[in-house]
Phi, psi and omega in degrees: 000155180256177185297329182300326181291315181291317181296318180298322179288315180297322183271003177054046179273155179300144177083006179292146174294125177288318177230168175274102191299114174067019182256129176288307179225117177296139180243137178208168174283146176296345177294336180306320182297315180296312181301315182290317178298320179297318180294315179297318179297318179299315178297324178293313180297324179284354180082011180275346171231125176283174185304317181294315178297318180300311180298318179298317181293321179296316179298316179296322178299313180298322177296317179298310184298330178297339180262000182264154165270111182263116182277128181299149177276089186262172175300322180298318178296314181295321176298314181295321179296331180279346179281162180296149173242161183290346179224169178296138183205133177283174185299307183295320177295322178296323178293316178299315182291319177299320178301313180297315182296317179289325177299314179298316181299317183284325184267336186054045178233153177290156180214135174258124183270120179258130176203156172250004183264119185298319181292321177296318179297317179299314180296317180296317177296319180295337177270003176092010181273149168284132185234139171237131184245340180204152179294000000 
């Protein structure tokens, strides 16, 4: 799963996944924690999250991440993220997608890619992944 899924749930935005649909163990890049923390910090600095909300969201993030399989950000992931993809993709999205592709390759197991980002979903589908974007 990518950061958009966790952020939408943490920020209690409409359309957030209530549960991780049909997933035994959510898998993500360890980069998700940095990306999510940066977003929460930015919202806090901008005054869009007060101190209490910020602390609550950080605590919820750590609890969520504790239930995930976090794939290390390795040279192999970075190399794959730097290679071309079939559609336009930003750096962080490329890292999430590269992580999923390498995880599948190493495990030889199916993986459902969760995202709320339309461009990320398009790229994941173009790479042959099953994608879920909304409950």
